[in-house]
C-alpha positions, 0 to 999 in steps of 0.5 A, a space after each residue: 819817893 824816900 824821906 830821911 829825917 834826922 833828929 835828936 830828942 832829950 833823954 828824959 823824953 825817950 823810953 831808954 833815956 834814963 839808961 842812956 844817961 847812966 851809961 856814957 857814950 851810948 847812942 840809939 839809932 832808930 831805923 824804921 817802924 815796923 807795924 804789927 797786928 797790935 802795935 808799932 815796933 821800932 827797929 833800932 841799933 844800940 852802940 855803947 862802949 859797955 853794951 852789957 852794962 847798958 842792957 842790964 841797966 835797961 832791964 833794971 830801969 824797966 822793972 
């Protein structure tokens, strides 16, 4: 049995939301959650018109 869910959340509720707000036309698709021994790790893809800028912005926002 499979369950597929599609939803949208407000950018200020998402850990990458600030970065996404600064880089237009960026989407993040969460594929699945991978359990690890100590945490849960999301498996996701990022699509952006300027991925290097998005990646740099995420690094800046997380510091």
